[in-house]
Phi, psi and omega in degrees: 000129180253097181238127178302145182304313178303323176293318178298321177300314180301313178301314181296313179295318176302317181289321179295318180300315182291322181296327181279324188276321186292324174298325176294319176297317180299320175302317181295319181294317185295331178278342185296135179295344178286342190290333182227147182276191183293337180266000182087001180284144179294140180265178179294328174307305179299314184296316181296317180291325177293323179289319177296317181293314183296318180298314179299321177294318180297315177294324179292322175298315178302317182297310181299317178298317179297318178295317181295318174297328171297324184280328183272346180266000000 
């Protein structure tokens, strides 16, 4: 992969930033009273946020990997 070093660094930084930020948001979502109903079952709020966070982390990992591959090639 032929990627200029500055662009590869931007991808690595963006990927790492997302990998660091989204788990903090997940902790807040899990503690939120809207996350579970009166019986303790997960709500749509929790399910939606879990899907959003997991997708964002997958994209963050892919972004970081592409950036690293751009740096080493």
